[in-house]
Backbone as numpy.savetxt, mean C-alpha at the origin, in Angstrom:
# Nx Ny Nz CAx CAy CAz Cx Cy Cz
13.06 -2.69 6.71 11.85 -2.39 7.44 12.02 -2.92 8.86
11.58 -2.14 9.83 11.71 -2.58 11.22 10.59 -3.54 11.60
10.70 -4.08 12.79 9.74 -5.09 13.26 8.32 -4.54 13.33
8.17 -3.31 13.81 6.84 -2.71 13.88 6.25 -2.52 12.50
7.08 -2.14 11.54 6.62 -1.99 10.17 6.18 -3.32 9.57
6.95 -4.37 9.85 6.58 -5.71 9.36 5.26 -6.17 9.98
5.10 -5.92 11.27 3.85 -6.29 11.94 2.67 -5.52 11.37
2.87 -4.24 11.10 1.80 -3.43 10.51 1.43 -3.97 9.13
2.43 -4.37 8.36 2.16 -4.93 7.04 1.41 -6.25 7.14
1.79 -7.10 8.10 1.07 -8.36 8.33 -0.39 -8.10 8.69
-0.60 -7.15 9.59 -1.96 -6.81 10.01 -2.76 -6.26 8.82
-2.13 -5.41 8.03 -2.81 -4.83 6.87 -3.20 -5.91 5.87
-2.29 -6.84 5.61 -2.58 -7.92 4.68 -3.76 -8.76 5.18
-3.73 -9.15 6.44 -4.82 -9.95 7.00 -6.14 -9.18 6.93
-6.10 -7.90 7.26 -7.30 -7.06 7.22 -7.88 -7.00 5.80
-7.03 -6.74 4.81 -7.51 -6.63 3.44 -8.04 -7.96 2.92
-7.40 -9.05 3.30 -7.90 -10.36 2.90 -9.27 -10.64 3.53
-9.48 -10.19 4.75 -10.80 -10.33 5.40 -11.86 -9.52 4.66
-11.43 -8.45 3.99 -12.35 -7.61 3.22 -12.60 -8.18 1.83
-11.94 -9.30 1.51 -12.17 -9.98 0.24 -11.12 -9.73 -0.84
-10.07 -8.99 -0.54 -9.02 -8.75 -1.52 -8.08 -9.96 -1.58
-7.52 -10.19 -2.76 -6.63 -11.33 -2.98 -5.21 -10.82 -3.20
-4.26 -11.38 -2.47 -2.86 -10.99 -2.59 -2.27 -11.52 -3.90
-1.62 -10.62 -4.66 -0.91 -11.00 -5.87 0.60 -10.92 -5.67
1.07 -9.84 -5.04 2.50 -9.64 -4.81 2.69 -8.94 -3.46
3.85 -9.19 -2.89 4.19 -8.53 -1.62 5.60 -7.98 -1.71
5.78 -6.73 -1.30 7.08 -6.06 -1.33 7.72 -6.16 -2.72
6.93 -5.79 -3.72 7.39 -5.84 -5.10 8.35 -4.68 -5.34
9.54 -5.02 -5.82 10.61 -4.03 -6.01 10.93 -3.81 -7.47
11.24 -2.56 -7.79 11.84 -2.23 -9.07 12.90 -1.17 -8.78
13.62 -0.79 -9.76 14.72 0.15 -9.54 14.24 1.48 -8.94
13.04 1.90 -9.26 12.55 3.19 -8.81 11.70 3.19 -7.56
11.44 2.04 -6.98 10.60 2.03 -5.78 10.11 0.66 -5.39
9.22 0.65 -4.43 8.66 -0.59 -3.89 7.17 -0.40 -3.68
6.43 -1.47 -3.90 5.00 -1.48 -3.60 4.81 -2.52 -2.51
4.24 -2.10 -1.38 4.10 -3.00 -0.23 3.23 -4.20 -0.56
2.03 -3.95 -1.07 1.09 -5.03 -1.40 0.44 -4.72 -2.74
0.34 -5.73 -3.57 -0.43 -5.62 -4.81 -1.53 -6.66 -4.69
-2.77 -6.18 -4.80 -3.91 -7.05 -4.53 -4.96 -6.90 -5.62
-5.86 -7.85 -5.66 -6.99 -7.79 -6.58 -8.24 -7.59 -5.74
-9.05 -6.61 -6.16 -10.34 -6.33 -5.53 -11.37 -6.34 -6.64
-11.98 -7.51 -6.84 -12.89 -7.65 -7.98 -12.10 -7.50 -9.26
-12.51 -6.57 -10.10 -11.80 -6.35 -11.36 -10.64 -5.38 -11.22
-10.48 -4.77 -10.05 -9.44 -3.77 -9.83 -8.13 -4.38 -9.35
-7.04 -3.85 -9.87 -5.71 -4.12 -9.35 -5.43 -3.00 -8.36
-5.06 -3.35 -7.13 -4.90 -2.36 -6.07 -3.46 -2.36 -5.59
-2.84 -1.19 -5.67 -1.49 -0.98 -5.18 -1.64 -0.37 -3.78
-1.13 -1.08 -2.77 -1.37 -0.69 -1.38 -0.07 -0.23 -0.72
-0.12 0.96 -0.15 0.98 1.49 0.66 0.58 1.32 2.12
1.43 0.65 2.89 1.19 0.46 4.33 2.11 1.41 5.08
1.53 2.23 5.94 2.32 3.19 6.72 2.03 2.99 8.19
3.09 2.93 8.98 2.96 2.77 10.43 3.69 3.91 11.13
3.04 4.43 12.15 3.66 5.40 13.03 3.30 5.02 14.46
4.26 5.15 15.35 4.03 4.80 16.76 2.97 5.71 17.38
2.88 6.96 16.89 1.88 7.90 17.39 1.54 8.88 16.28
0.43 9.59 16.44 0.06 10.58 15.41 0.86 11.88 15.50
1.81 11.95 16.43 2.67 13.12 16.53 3.37 13.36 15.19
3.59 14.57 14.83 4.24 14.97 13.58 3.39 14.62 12.36
2.08 14.55 12.52 1.19 14.36 11.38 0.67 12.96 11.17
1.25 11.97 11.79 0.74 10.61 11.68 1.09 9.91 10.39
0.50 8.74 10.22 0.83 7.87 9.10 0.43 8.46 7.75
-0.74 9.05 7.67 -1.20 9.61 6.38 -0.27 10.73 5.92
0.19 11.53 6.84 1.06 12.65 6.51 2.38 12.19 5.90
2.77 10.96 6.19 4.04 10.45 5.70 4.00 10.01 4.23
2.82 10.05 3.61 2.72 9.72 2.19 2.88 11.04 1.42
4.11 11.42 1.25 4.47 12.70 0.66 4.29 12.69 -0.86
4.31 13.85 -1.49 4.27 13.87 -2.96 5.42 13.06 -3.59
6.59 13.09 -2.99 7.71 12.29 -3.51 7.39 10.80 -3.42
6.81 10.37 -2.31 6.42 8.96 -2.14 5.35 8.60 -3.16
4.42 9.48 -3.40 3.37 9.23 -4.39 3.96 9.04 -5.78
4.94 9.87 -6.13 5.59 9.73 -7.44 6.29 8.38 -7.57
6.96 7.95 -6.49 7.63 6.65 -6.51 6.63 5.50 -6.66
5.51 5.60 -5.97 4.47 4.57 -6.08 3.91 4.51 -7.49
3.63 5.66 -8.06 3.09 5.72 -9.41 4.09 5.15 -10.41
5.36 5.49 -10.25 6.39 4.96 -11.14 6.48 3.44 -11.01
6.55 2.94 -9.78 6.65 1.49 -9.56 5.43 0.76 -10.12
4.26 1.34 -9.95 3.04 0.72 -10.49 3.09 0.67 -12.01
3.60 1.73 -12.63 3.72 1.76 -14.09 4.68 0.67 -14.57
5.79 0.51 -13.87 6.74 -0.55 -14.23 6.10 -1.92 -14.05
5.38 -2.12 -12.95 4.71 -3.40 -12.70 3.74 -3.72 -13.83
2.89 -2.76 -14.17 1.89 -2.98 -15.23 2.56 -3.32 -16.55
3.66 -2.65 -16.85 4.38 -2.91 -18.08 5.06 -4.29 -18.06
5.74 -4.59 -16.96 6.44 -5.88 -16.84 5.48 -7.06 -16.90
4.36 -6.94 -16.23 3.40 -8.04 -16.14 2.39 -8.03 -17.28
2.44 -6.96 -18.10 1.50 -6.81 -19.22 0.05 -6.90 -18.75
-0.21 -6.15 -17.71 -1.55 -6.13 -17.10 -2.33 -4.98 -17.69
-3.56 -5.26 -18.08 -4.47 -4.23 -18.56 -5.75 -4.35 -17.74
-5.76 -3.66 -16.61 -6.91 -3.70 -15.70 -7.06 -2.34 -15.05
-8.28 -2.00 -14.63 -8.42 -0.75 -13.89 -7.64 -0.86 -12.57
-7.01 0.24 -12.18 -6.15 0.24 -11.00 -6.56 1.34 -10.04
-6.16 1.15 -8.78 -6.29 2.21 -7.80 -5.17 2.08 -6.79
-4.95 3.17 -6.07 -3.94 3.22 -5.03 -4.64 3.38 -3.70
-4.40 2.46 -2.78 -4.97 2.50 -1.44 -3.85 2.64 -0.42
-4.22 3.04 0.77 -3.28 3.08 1.89 -3.93 2.42 3.09
-3.14 1.70 3.84 -3.57 1.17 5.13 -2.67 1.82 6.17
-3.30 2.54 7.08 -2.57 3.32 8.08 -2.66 2.67 9.44
-1.52 2.64 10.12 -1.42 2.07 11.46 -0.76 3.11 12.35
-1.46 3.47 13.42 -0.91 4.43 14.38 -1.06 3.87 15.78
0.08 3.55 16.39 0.06 3.01 17.75 -0.81 1.77 17.83
-1.70 1.77 18.80 -2.60 0.64 19.01 -4.00 0.88 18.43
-4.14 1.94 17.65 -5.44 2.26 17.05 -5.80 1.22 15.99
-7.10 1.06 15.71 -7.50 0.17 14.61 -6.92 0.67 13.28
-6.69 -0.25 12.37 -6.19 0.12 11.05 -7.20 1.01 10.35
-6.68 1.90 9.54 -7.53 2.77 8.74 -7.22 2.48 7.28
-8.26 2.14 6.50 -8.10 1.80 5.09 -8.62 2.97 4.26
-7.74 3.58 3.50 -8.12 4.67 2.62 -8.07 4.16 1.18
-9.18 4.22 0.50 -9.25 3.76 -0.89 -9.02 4.92 -1.84
-8.34 4.60 -2.95 -8.15 5.54 -4.04 -7.53 6.85 -3.54
-6.35 6.74 -2.92 -5.74 7.90 -2.27 -5.26 8.95 -3.25
-4.97 8.55 -4.48 -4.67 9.53 -5.52 -4.85 8.87 -6.89
-5.04 9.71 -7.88 -5.29 9.17 -9.23 -4.01 9.10 -10.03
């Protein structure tokens, strides 16, 4: 991950913690993918994808969460839940960073 990506992830983490979410894991890896942030929001386990783009050109940060990326996130989340033996309601969120714009938090980006 490049420096801008790391900074975007730091900003996203601080933002979500200000919203009351609790960090459980960061950059959790398995053979099939990575989850940027795993957080708790009340009773929900939240798998967070952080995307940064220098500008919205070429579709921006949201556009970069492709169907292939979604499949990898879902697979990694399934492995995490199995490994940790977690039985909790889950959702997938995204925190988008584009240039100097404020962060955009999208909840429940896919089921």
